[in-house]
C-alpha positions in Angstrom: -53.0 215.5 111.5 -53.3 216.9 115.0 -49.6 216.4 115.6 -48.8 218.0 112.3 -50.9 221.1 113.0 -49.4 221.5 116.5 -45.9 221.3 115.2 -46.7 223.4 112.1 -47.8 226.2 114.4 -44.5 226.1 116.2 -42.7 226.1 112.8 -44.6 229.2 111.8 -43.5 230.9 115.0 -39.9 230.1 114.3 -40.2 231.1 110.6 -41.8 234.5 111.5 -38.9 235.2 113.9 -36.4 234.3 111.1 -38.3 236.6 108.7 -38.2 239.5 111.1 -34.5 239.0 111.4 -34.1 239.1 107.6 -33.5 235.4 107.2 -29.9 236.1 106.4 -30.9 238.2 103.3 -29.2 241.6 103.0 -31.2 244.9 103.1 -30.6 245.4 99.3 -31.9 241.9 98.6 -35.0 242.5 100.6 -35.6 245.8 98.8 -35.2 244.0 95.5 -37.5 241.2 96.6 -40.2 243.8 97.6 -39.9 245.4 94.1 -40.3 242.0 92.4 -43.1 240.6 94.5 -45.1 243.4 95.9 -47.6 245.8 94.4 -49.9 248.4 95.7 -53.7 247.9 95.9 -55.8 250.8 97.3 -52.7 252.0 99.2 -52.2 248.6 100.6 -49.1 246.6 100.0 -49.9 243.2 98.4 -47.7 240.2 97.6 -48.2 237.3 95.3 -47.8 233.6 96.3 -48.1 230.7 93.8 -48.7 227.2 94.9 -49.3 223.9 93.1 -50.7 221.1 95.2 -53.1 219.0 93.1 -56.4 220.0 91.6 -56.8 223.8 91.6 -60.5 223.5 92.4 -59.3 222.2 95.8 -56.4 224.6 96.5 -58.4 227.7 95.5 -61.2 226.8 97.9 -58.7 226.4 100.8 -57.2 229.9 100.5 -60.2 232.1 99.4 -61.6 232.7 102.9 -58.3 233.4 104.7 -57.8 236.8 106.4 -55.5 239.0 104.3 -56.1 237.2 101.1 -57.3 239.6 98.4 -57.7 237.3 95.5 -57.2 233.7 94.3 -56.8 232.8 90.7 -56.6 229.3 89.3 -54.2 228.7 86.5 -51.2 227.0 85.0 -47.5 227.5 85.5 -44.1 225.8 85.0 -44.6 224.4 81.5 -43.3 225.1 78.0 -46.5 225.9 76.1 -47.8 229.5 75.9 -51.4 230.1 76.8 -52.2 226.4 77.5 -55.7 225.1 77.6 -57.1 222.9 80.4 -57.2 220.0 77.9 -53.6 220.5 77.0 -52.4 220.7 80.6 -54.4 217.6 81.5 -52.5 215.7 78.7 -49.3 216.1 80.7 -47.4 217.2 77.6 -47.2 220.9 78.3 -45.3 220.5 81.6 -47.6 222.9 83.5 -48.9 222.3 87.0 -52.4 223.3 88.0 -51.8 226.1 90.5 -53.3 229.1 92.2 -52.0 232.6 92.4 -52.8 234.3 95.7 -52.7 238.1 96.1 -52.4 238.8 99.8 -51.7 241.6 102.3 -48.5 240.6 104.2 -49.5 242.9 107.0 -52.6 240.8 107.6 -51.4 237.3 106.8 -47.8 236.2 106.7 -46.4 234.1 103.9 -45.5 231.5 106.5 -49.2 231.2 107.3 -49.9 230.5 103.7 -47.2 227.8 103.7 -48.8 226.2 106.7 -52.2 226.0 105.0 -50.5 224.7 101.8 -48.8 221.8 103.6 -51.8 221.1 105.8 -54.2 220.6 102.9 -52.3 218.3 100.5 -49.8 215.4 100.6 -46.3 216.8 99.8 -44.8 213.3 99.8 -46.6 211.8 96.7 -44.8 212.5 93.5 -47.0 213.9 90.7 -50.1 212.8 92.5 -52.8 213.9 94.9 -55.2 211.1 95.7 -56.9 209.8 92.6 -55.5 212.8 90.5 -52.3 211.5 88.8 -49.9 213.3 86.5 -47.2 216.0 86.5 -49.9 218.6 86.4 -50.9 217.6 90.0 -47.3 217.9 91.4 -46.5 219.6 94.6 -44.5 222.8 93.9 -44.0 226.2 95.4 -43.3 229.0 92.9 -41.6 231.8 94.7 -41.9 235.5 93.6 -39.3 236.9 95.9 -36.0 235.7 97.5 -37.7 236.1 100.9 -40.4 233.6 99.8 -37.7 231.2 98.6 -35.9 231.3 101.9 -39.1 230.9 103.9 -40.3 227.9 101.8 -37.0 226.1 102.0 -36.8 226.7 105.7 -40.3 225.5 106.2 -39.6 222.2 104.4 -36.4 221.7 106.3 -38.2 222.2 109.6 -40.9 219.7 108.6 -38.2 217.2 107.6 -36.2 217.7 110.8 -39.3 217.1 112.9 -40.1 213.9 110.9 -43.6 215.1 110.3 -44.0 212.7 107.4 -43.0 209.1 107.1 -41.9 209.6 103.5 -39.7 212.2 102.0 -41.2 215.6 101.1 -41.0 215.9 97.3 -42.3 219.5 97.0 -40.1 221.6 94.7 -39.3 225.2 95.3 -39.0 227.0 92.0 -38.7 230.6 90.8 -42.1 231.7 89.4 -42.4 231.8 85.6 -45.3 233.0 83.5 -48.6 232.2 85.2 -51.5 231.7 82.8 -55.1 232.1 84.3 -57.3 229.1 83.7 -60.5 229.3 81.7 -63.3 231.3 83.4 -65.4 228.3 84.4 -62.5 227.1 86.6 -62.5 230.3 88.7 -64.3 230.1 92.0 -65.3 226.6 90.9 -66.1 225.2 94.3 -68.1 228.2 95.4 -70.2 227.9 92.3 -70.4 224.1 92.2 -70.4 222.8 95.8 -72.8 219.9 94.9 -70.7 218.7 92.0 -69.7 215.1 92.9 -65.9 215.7 93.0 -66.4 218.9 95.1 -68.9 217.2 97.5 -66.8 214.1 98.0 -63.2 215.5 98.0 -63.2 219.2 98.7 -66.0 219.7 101.2 -64.7 217.3 103.9 -61.2 218.9 103.7 -62.6 222.4 103.8 -64.7 221.6 106.9 -61.6 220.3 108.7 -59.7 223.3 107.6 -62.3 225.7 108.9 -62.4 223.8 112.2 -58.6 223.8 112.8 -57.9 227.3 111.4 -61.0 229.2 112.5 -59.0 232.1 113.8 -57.3 232.6 110.4 -60.5 232.9 108.5 -62.5 236.0 107.5 -65.5 236.8 109.5 
């Protein structure tokens, strides 16, 4: 993990440089990307990032306290059923993934920083599985909302692969975002409200403590 974090930081530096140069995307494409993925909140530009990386109780907890993150919503995306319920998604028949939608200020936290946290907090080499959670709803997938995000995600995965960070092949998909359905109310801020729940205490807390230790500078005060 230490090796991964060190190299990931270098990757972020490279990715940010590429982003500043436009990542090979034309000015008109960048303008369209901004229209598609950015909104204004209290006169601040915000962008949306959507990640699926296992149980959304976990992923939500990892991003909530990051600087620049305005809001994190747990939900479902990538399936064929409209307005799916948690029970339906857990069946695996709807095709949805448990995911989080992050509203962030790109002037305070770069999309590449979010990618770094995403890859540092789940295993992107296990197909349709994260630990004991098994099923397509627990797949690793990045749902991009702009062409810039697509390029950044693909570049990040390529750099991780070229550096041989993982012994196995990265299976994370990069897919254009479709309709995101917020999960039921009791799933929102689940860890914050239920830190002593057995799953939270055994699985999320240890990962969260490690995250806070390794990324202290990126967290809100």
